[in-house]
N, CA, C and O atoms as CSV, one atom per row, in Angstrom:
chain,resi,resn,atom,element,x,y,z
A,1,MET,N,N,23.295,48.819,-7.497
A,1,MET,CA,C,22.469,47.910,-8.246
A,1,MET,C,C,23.115,46.538,-8.361
A,1,MET,O,O,22.448,45.522,-8.166
A,2,SER,N,N,24.410,46.495,-8.676
A,2,SER,CA,C,25.084,45.210,-8.847
A,2,SER,C,C,25.204,44.471,-7.514
A,2,SER,O,O,25.226,43.240,-7.491
A,3,GLN,N,N,25.282,45.201,-6.420
A,3,GLN,CA,C,25.329,44.549,-5.106
A,3,GLN,C,C,23.996,43.872,-4.810
A,3,GLN,O,O,23.971,42.782,-4.237
A,4,ASN,N,N,22.896,44.499,-5.191
A,4,ASN,CA,C,21.575,43.907,-4.981
A,4,ASN,C,C,21.403,42.649,-5.837
A,4,ASN,O,O,20.851,41.650,-5.377
A,5,ALA,N,N,21.872,42.704,-7.063
A,5,ALA,CA,C,21.772,41.544,-7.942
A,5,ALA,C,C,22.626,40.398,-7.413
A,5,ALA,O,O,22.211,39.240,-7.445
A,6,ALA,N,N,23.820,40.726,-6.927
A,6,ALA,CA,C,24.694,39.693,-6.372
A,6,ALA,C,C,24.073,39.087,-5.121
A,6,ALA,O,O,24.170,37.879,-4.907
A,7,LEU,N,N,23.441,39.905,-4.295
A,7,LEU,CA,C,22.779,39.417,-3.091
A,7,LEU,C,C,21.601,38.510,-3.448
A,7,LEU,O,O,21.395,37.477,-2.811
A,8,ILE,N,N,20.839,38.893,-4.455
A,8,ILE,CA,C,19.697,38.068,-4.886
A,8,ILE,C,C,20.191,36.718,-5.417
A,8,ILE,O,O,19.636,35.669,-5.090
A,9,VAL,N,N,21.226,36.763,-6.229
A,9,VAL,CA,C,21.775,35.505,-6.767
A,9,VAL,C,C,22.295,34.634,-5.635
A,9,VAL,O,O,22.081,33.422,-5.645
A,10,LEU,N,N,22.964,35.217,-4.674
A,10,LEU,CA,C,23.480,34.474,-3.531
A,10,LEU,C,C,22.351,33.863,-2.710
A,10,LEU,O,O,22.458,32.720,-2.265
A,11,LEU,N,N,21.275,34.611,-2.507
A,11,LEU,CA,C,20.129,34.091,-1.760
A,11,LEU,C,C,19.443,32.947,-2.507
A,11,LEU,O,O,19.022,31.969,-1.891
A,12,VAL,N,N,19.330,33.067,-3.832
A,12,VAL,CA,C,18.722,32.000,-4.629
A,12,VAL,C,C,19.576,30.739,-4.557
A,12,VAL,O,O,19.053,29.640,-4.370
A,13,LEU,N,N,20.878,30.893,-4.704
A,13,LEU,CA,C,21.771,29.732,-4.620
A,13,LEU,C,C,21.729,29.101,-3.227
A,13,LEU,O,O,21.753,27.877,-3.099
A,14,GLY,N,N,21.666,29.914,-2.208
A,14,GLY,CA,C,21.541,29.386,-0.839
A,14,GLY,C,C,20.232,28.646,-0.638
A,14,GLY,O,O,20.198,27.593,-0.001
A,15,GLY,N,N,19.158,29.195,-1.180
A,15,GLY,CA,C,17.859,28.523,-1.078
A,15,GLY,C,C,17.860,27.182,-1.800
A,15,GLY,O,O,17.305,26.203,-1.301
A,16,LEU,N,N,18.480,27.138,-2.970
A,16,LEU,CA,C,18.575,25.876,-3.713
A,16,LEU,C,C,19.441,24.855,-2.973
A,16,LEU,O,O,19.165,23.656,-3.013
A,17,ALA,N,N,20.494,25.338,-2.295
A,17,ALA,CA,C,21.363,24.434,-1.547
A,17,ALA,C,C,20.620,23.797,-0.370
A,17,ALA,O,O,20.943,22.685,0.046
A,18,ILE,N,N,19.638,24.502,0.154
A,18,ILE,CA,C,18.885,23.979,1.297
A,18,ILE,C,C,17.633,23.234,0.846
A,18,ILE,O,O,17.383,22.120,1.306
A,19,ALA,N,N,16.844,23.826,-0.043
A,19,ALA,CA,C,15.538,23.257,-0.388
A,19,ALA,C,C,15.436,22.777,-1.823
A,19,ALA,O,O,14.345,22.416,-2.263
A,20,GLY,N,N,16.524,22.758,-2.565
A,20,GLY,CA,C,16.470,22.336,-3.959
A,20,GLY,C,C,16.350,20.817,-4.114
A,20,GLY,O,O,16.308,20.093,-3.119
A,21,PRO,N,N,16.295,20.339,-5.347
A,21,PRO,CA,C,16.114,18.907,-5.590
A,21,PRO,C,C,17.271,18.052,-5.071
A,21,PRO,O,O,17.087,16.869,-4.788
A,22,SER,N,N,18.453,18.640,-4.946
A,22,SER,CA,C,19.572,17.903,-4.360
A,22,SER,C,C,20.096,18.625,-3.121
A,22,SER,O,O,21.269,18.506,-2.767
A,23,GLY,N,N,19.225,19.357,-2.484
A,23,GLY,CA,C,19.603,20.121,-1.303
A,23,GLY,C,C,19.568,19.300,-0.026
A,23,GLY,O,O,19.319,18.094,-0.045
A,24,LEU,N,N,19.820,19.976,1.077
A,24,LEU,CA,C,19.893,19.314,2.372
A,24,LEU,C,C,18.562,18.706,2.805
A,24,LEU,O,O,18.543,17.640,3.421
A,25,LEU,N,N,17.454,19.368,2.494
A,25,LEU,CA,C,16.160,18.854,2.928
A,25,LEU,C,C,15.750,17.580,2.193
A,25,LEU,O,O,15.010,16.763,2.742
A,26,SER,N,N,16.218,17.402,0.969
A,26,SER,CA,C,15.838,16.216,0.214
A,26,SER,C,C,16.857,15.079,0.366
A,26,SER,O,O,16.683,14.023,-0.241
A,27,TRP,N,N,17.897,15.271,1.147
A,27,TRP,CA,C,18.949,14.279,1.292
A,27,TRP,C,C,18.419,12.969,1.885
A,27,TRP,O,O,18.745,11.891,1.388
A,28,SER,N,N,17.615,13.053,2.931
A,28,SER,CA,C,17.094,11.832,3.563
A,28,SER,C,C,16.134,11.100,2.622
A,28,SER,O,O,16.097,9.870,2.606
A,29,GLU,N,N,15.369,11.844,1.851
A,29,GLU,CA,C,14.465,11.228,0.872
A,29,GLU,C,C,15.270,10.495,-0.199
A,29,GLU,O,O,14.902,9.397,-0.616
A,30,ASN,N,N,16.360,11.100,-0.637
A,30,ASN,CA,C,17.219,10.453,-1.626
A,30,ASN,C,C,17.847,9.181,-1.062
A,30,ASN,O,O,17.959,8.183,-1.774
A,31,LEU,N,N,18.250,9.201,0.188
A,31,LEU,CA,C,18.815,8.006,0.815
A,31,LEU,C,C,17.764,6.897,0.929
A,31,LEU,O,O,18.073,5.725,0.713
A,32,ARG,N,N,16.529,7.264,1.266
A,32,ARG,CA,C,15.448,6.288,1.365
A,32,ARG,C,C,15.180,5.668,-0.004
A,32,ARG,O,O,15.012,4.454,-0.116
A,33,LEU,N,N,15.140,6.494,-1.035
A,33,LEU,CA,C,14.933,5.988,-2.390
A,33,LEU,C,C,16.080,5.089,-2.842
A,33,LEU,O,O,15.860,4.095,-3.534
A,34,LEU,N,N,17.292,5.437,-2.453
A,34,LEU,CA,C,18.447,4.607,-2.795
A,34,LEU,C,C,18.337,3.232,-2.140
A,34,LEU,O,O,18.598,2.215,-2.783
A,35,ASP,N,N,17.956,3.197,-0.871
A,35,ASP,CA,C,17.766,1.910,-0.180
A,35,ASP,C,C,16.669,1.096,-0.844
A,35,ASP,O,O,16.799,-0.118,-1.001
A,36,GLN,N,N,15.590,1.760,-1.234
A,36,GLN,CA,C,14.480,1.075,-1.903
A,36,GLN,C,C,14.937,0.501,-3.244
A,36,GLN,O,O,14.585,-0.629,-3.584
A,37,ARG,N,N,15.709,1.259,-3.999
A,37,ARG,CA,C,16.199,0.786,-5.303
A,37,ARG,C,C,17.174,-0.379,-5.135
A,37,ARG,O,O,17.183,-1.307,-5.942
A,38,LYS,N,N,17.991,-0.326,-4.085
A,38,LYS,CA,C,18.920,-1.431,-3.828
A,38,LYS,C,C,18.159,-2.717,-3.508
A,38,LYS,O,O,18.549,-3.797,-3.952
A,39,ALA,N,N,17.075,-2.603,-2.739
A,39,ALA,CA,C,16.258,-3.775,-2.426
A,39,ALA,C,C,15.602,-4.323,-3.691
A,39,ALA,O,O,15.543,-5.537,-3.883
A,40,GLN,N,N,15.110,-3.438,-4.550
A,40,GLN,CA,C,14.515,-3.871,-5.815
A,40,GLN,C,C,15.564,-4.548,-6.697
A,40,GLN,O,O,15.279,-5.559,-7.339
A,41,LEU,N,N,16.761,-3.998,-6.728
A,41,LEU,CA,C,17.836,-4.573,-7.526
A,41,LEU,C,C,18.187,-5.972,-7.037
A,41,LEU,O,O,18.409,-6.874,-7.845
A,42,THR,N,N,18.240,-6.158,-5.733
A,42,THR,CA,C,18.535,-7.472,-5.164
A,42,THR,C,C,17.465,-8.478,-5.552
A,42,THR,O,O,17.779,-9.615,-5.906
A,43,ALA,N,N,16.201,-8.071,-5.488
A,43,ALA,CA,C,15.103,-8.971,-5.853
A,43,ALA,C,C,15.156,-9.320,-7.340
A,43,ALA,O,O,14.941,-10.474,-7.710
A,44,VAL,N,N,15.436,-8.349,-8.182
A,44,VAL,CA,C,15.505,-8.596,-9.626
A,44,VAL,C,C,16.696,-9.491,-9.955
A,44,VAL,O,O,16.597,-10.354,-10.827
A,45,GLN,N,N,17.813,-9.298,-9.273
A,45,GLN,CA,C,18.983,-10.141,-9.510
A,45,GLN,C,C,18.705,-11.582,-9.091
A,45,GLN,O,O,19.140,-12.514,-9.768
A,46,ALA,N,N,17.990,-11.777,-7.989
A,46,ALA,CA,C,17.637,-13.132,-7.559
A,46,ALA,C,C,16.702,-13.789,-8.574
A,46,ALA,O,O,16.859,-14.967,-8.897
A,47,GLU,N,N,15.730,-13.024,-9.075
A,47,GLU,CA,C,14.818,-13.550,-10.092
A,47,GLU,C,C,15.576,-13.886,-11.375
A,47,GLU,O,O,15.305,-14.902,-12.013
A,48,ARG,N,N,16.508,-13.046,-11.742
A,48,ARG,CA,C,17.313,-13.285,-12.947
A,48,ARG,C,C,18.148,-14.552,-12.794
A,48,ARG,O,O,18.258,-15.341,-13.732
A,49,THR,N,N,18.731,-14.749,-11.628
A,49,THR,CA,C,19.529,-15.950,-11.379
A,49,THR,C,C,18.665,-17.202,-11.473
A,49,THR,O,O,19.082,-18.206,-12.050
A,50,ALA,N,N,17.458,-17.141,-10.903
A,50,ALA,CA,C,16.549,-18.291,-10.968
A,50,ALA,C,C,16.154,-18.592,-12.411
A,50,ALA,O,O,16.114,-19.753,-12.817
A,51,LEU,N,N,15.865,-17.552,-13.178
A,51,LEU,CA,C,15.496,-17.756,-14.575
A,51,LEU,C,C,16.678,-18.287,-15.389
A,51,LEU,O,O,16.499,-19.132,-16.266
A,52,LYS,N,N,17.866,-17.799,-15.104
A,52,LYS,CA,C,19.056,-18.276,-15.803
A,52,LYS,C,C,19.273,-19.755,-15.524
A,52,LYS,O,O,19.621,-20.517,-16.426
A,53,ASN,N,N,19.070,-20.163,-14.276
A,53,ASN,CA,C,19.197,-21.564,-13.905
A,53,ASN,C,C,18.161,-22.421,-14.629
A,53,ASN,O,O,18.471,-23.515,-15.100
A,54,LYS,N,N,16.946,-21.923,-14.713
A,54,LYS,CA,C,15.881,-22.653,-15.394
A,54,LYS,C,C,16.192,-22.806,-16.881
A,54,LYS,O,O,15.954,-23.866,-17.461
A,55,VAL,N,N,16.719,-21.760,-17.491
A,55,VAL,CA,C,17.092,-21.819,-18.908
A,55,VAL,C,C,18.197,-22.844,-19.119
A,55,VAL,O,O,18.163,-23.607,-20.084
A,56,GLU,N,N,19.172,-22.865,-18.223
A,56,GLU,CA,C,20.260,-23.836,-18.347
A,56,GLU,C,C,19.737,-25.263,-18.200
A,56,GLU,O,O,20.220,-26.170,-18.880
A,57,LEU,N,N,18.762,-25.472,-17.325
A,57,LEU,CA,C,18.185,-26.804,-17.141
A,57,LEU,C,C,17.370,-27.243,-18.353
A,57,LEU,O,O,17.151,-28.439,-18.547
A,58,LEU,N,N,16.919,-26.298,-19.167
A,58,LEU,CA,C,16.100,-26.624,-20.337
A,58,LEU,C,C,16.875,-26.528,-21.650
A,58,LEU,O,O,16.273,-26.548,-22.724
A,59,HIS,N,N,18.184,-26.425,-21.577
A,59,HIS,CA,C,18.994,-26.315,-22.795
A,59,HIS,C,C,18.758,-27.553,-23.666
A,59,HIS,O,O,18.809,-28.676,-23.167
A,60,PRO,N,N,18.502,-27.357,-24.954
A,60,PRO,CA,C,18.163,-28.492,-25.829
A,60,PRO,C,C,19.224,-29.594,-25.894
A,60,PRO,O,O,18.882,-30.762,-26.079
A,61,ASP,N,N,20.484,-29.247,-25.747
A,61,ASP,CA,C,21.544,-30.254,-25.840
A,61,ASP,C,C,21.646,-31.140,-24.605
A,61,ASP,O,O,22.043,-32.301,-24.704
A,62,HIS,N,N,21.295,-30.606,-23.457
A,62,HIS,CA,C,21.404,-31.383,-22.218
A,62,HIS,C,C,20.305,-30.965,-21.232
A,62,HIS,O,O,20.592,-30.449,-20.152
A,63,ALA,N,N,19.075,-31.190,-21.609
A,63,ALA,CA,C,17.931,-30.808,-20.769
A,63,ALA,C,C,17.834,-31.732,-19.560
A,63,ALA,O,O,18.067,-32.937,-19.658
A,64,ASP,N,N,17.491,-31.152,-18.435
A,64,ASP,CA,C,17.306,-31.919,-17.206
A,64,ASP,C,C,15.965,-32.653,-17.286
A,64,ASP,O,O,14.925,-32.013,-17.444
A,65,PRO,N,N,15.971,-33.979,-17.179
A,65,PRO,CA,C,14.722,-34.737,-17.317
A,65,PRO,C,C,13.667,-34.362,-16.277
A,65,PRO,O,O,12.475,-34.353,-16.582
A,66,ASP,N,N,14.088,-34.057,-15.072
A,66,ASP,CA,C,13.124,-33.661,-14.038
A,66,ASP,C,C,12.428,-32.354,-14.396
A,66,ASP,O,O,11.217,-32.220,-14.218
A,67,MET,N,N,13.198,-31.387,-14.905
A,67,MET,CA,C,12.611,-30.097,-15.275
A,67,MET,C,C,11.676,-30.261,-16.471
A,67,MET,O,O,10.601,-29.662,-16.508
A,68,VAL,N,N,12.080,-31.066,-17.438
A,68,VAL,CA,C,11.231,-31.300,-18.605
A,68,VAL,C,C,9.925,-31.967,-18.167
A,68,VAL,O,O,8.845,-31.574,-18.609
A,69,GLY,N,N,10.026,-32.963,-17.308
A,69,GLY,CA,C,8.827,-33.632,-16.809
A,69,GLY,C,C,7.929,-32.692,-16.042
A,69,GLY,O,O,6.707,-32.742,-16.176
A,70,GLU,N,N,8.532,-31.831,-15.235
A,70,GLU,CA,C,7.740,-30.864,-14.458
A,70,GLU,C,C,6.992,-29.912,-15.388
A,70,GLU,O,O,5.813,-29.629,-15.176
A,71,LEU,N,N,7.680,-29.422,-16.416
A,71,LEU,CA,C,7.024,-28.512,-17.352
A,71,LEU,C,C,5.922,-29.212,-18.147
A,71,LEU,O,O,4.856,-28.638,-18.372
A,72,LEU,N,N,6.172,-30.428,-18.564
A,72,LEU,CA,C,5.135,-31.174,-19.284
A,72,LEU,C,C,3.886,-31.337,-18.429
A,72,LEU,O,O,2.761,-31.150,-18.894
A,73,ARG,N,N,4.107,-31.685,-17.193
A,73,ARG,CA,C,2.964,-31.908,-16.301
A,73,ARG,C,C,2.210,-30.605,-16.014
A,73,ARG,O,O,0.979,-30.588,-15.982
A,74,SER,N,N,2.947,-29.532,-15.809
A,74,SER,CA,C,2.271,-28.277,-15.452
A,74,SER,C,C,1.653,-27.579,-16.659
A,74,SER,O,O,0.566,-27.011,-16.554
A,75,GLN,N,N,2.331,-27.615,-17.799
A,75,GLN,CA,C,1.838,-26.895,-18.973
A,75,GLN,C,C,0.794,-27.675,-19.769
A,75,GLN,O,O,-0.156,-27.093,-20.294
A,76,LEU,N,N,0.970,-28.978,-19.855
A,76,LEU,CA,C,0.081,-29.788,-20.696
A,76,LEU,C,C,-0.891,-30.646,-19.885
A,76,LEU,O,O,-1.697,-31.382,-20.453
A,77,ASN,N,N,-0.814,-30.550,-18.571
A,77,ASN,CA,C,-1.663,-31.350,-17.685
A,77,ASN,C,C,-1.528,-32.840,-18.000
A,77,ASN,O,O,-2.522,-33.564,-18.056
A,78,VAL,N,N,-0.289,-33.288,-18.204
A,78,VAL,CA,C,-0.002,-34.680,-18.513
A,78,VAL,C,C,0.513,-35.356,-17.243
A,78,VAL,O,O,1.498,-34.910,-16.654
A,79,VAL,N,N,-0.154,-36.428,-16.826
A,79,VAL,CA,C,0.284,-37.190,-15.650
A,79,VAL,C,C,0.078,-38.678,-15.927
A,79,VAL,O,O,-0.723,-39.081,-16.770
A,80,HIS,N,N,0.828,-39.459,-15.189
A,80,HIS,CA,C,0.623,-40.901,-15.226
A,80,HIS,C,C,-0.559,-41.238,-14.339
A,80,HIS,O,O,-0.869,-40.482,-13.417
A,81,PRO,N,N,-1.229,-42.356,-14.593
A,81,PRO,CA,C,-2.400,-42.716,-13.786
A,81,PRO,C,C,-2.103,-42.897,-12.298
A,81,PRO,O,O,-2.994,-42.709,-11.470
A,82,ASP,N,N,-0.879,-43.255,-11.946
A,82,ASP,CA,C,-0.551,-43.500,-10.544
A,82,ASP,C,C,0.084,-42.278,-9.859
A,82,ASP,O,O,0.559,-42.394,-8.729
A,83,GLU,N,N,0.101,-41.108,-10.522
A,83,GLU,CA,C,0.708,-39.930,-9.940
A,83,GLU,C,C,-0.333,-39.023,-9.272
A,83,GLU,O,O,-1.500,-38.987,-9.663
A,84,VAL,N,N,0.124,-38.308,-8.272
A,84,VAL,CA,C,-0.696,-37.307,-7.603
A,84,VAL,C,C,-0.018,-35.963,-7.834
A,84,VAL,O,O,1.175,-35.820,-7.569
A,85,VAL,N,N,-0.756,-34.988,-8.319
A,85,VAL,CA,C,-0.199,-33.672,-8.619
A,85,VAL,C,C,-0.420,-32.759,-7.428
A,85,VAL,O,O,-1.541,-32.601,-6.945
A,86,ILE,N,N,0.668,-32.161,-6.963
A,86,ILE,CA,C,0.616,-31.178,-5.876
A,86,ILE,C,C,1.245,-29.919,-6.420
A,86,ILE,O,O,2.449,-29.891,-6.676
A,87,LYS,N,N,0.453,-28.871,-6.603
A,87,LYS,CA,C,0.951,-27.618,-7.172
A,87,LYS,C,C,1.264,-26.654,-6.041
A,87,LYS,O,O,0.421,-26.356,-5.194
A,88,LEU,N,N,2.497,-26.179,-6.054
A,88,LEU,CA,C,2.929,-25.178,-5.069
A,88,LEU,C,C,2.950,-23.821,-5.754
A,88,LEU,O,O,3.302,-23.724,-6.929
A,89,ASP,N,N,2.579,-22.778,-5.034
A,89,ASP,CA,C,2.627,-21.428,-5.599
A,89,ASP,C,C,4.069,-21.005,-5.752
A,89,ASP,O,O,4.885,-21.225,-4.857
A,90,ASP,N,N,4.389,-20.394,-6.892
A,90,ASP,CA,C,5.764,-19.915,-7.144
A,90,ASP,C,C,5.995,-18.595,-6.512
A,90,ASP,O,O,7.089,-18.042,-6.621
């Protein structure tokens, strides 16, 4: 009886090693997901860097006049009579 139970446990563990959530069959899927997450992380880090730069340009103590002017024009639709507005997609 104990030999049968040990054999069943061994077969279950072997099956999990091959077809389980971290088994051999799911290894390539995990690698694909890891590559996808790394690409997402790179994109989020680039977006974070851009936002950090924008925040630094808008710091109240030393705001960049060009950035302030750009925001005024885009947010409040304020322009000088001799200006032409060209909006680029972000």
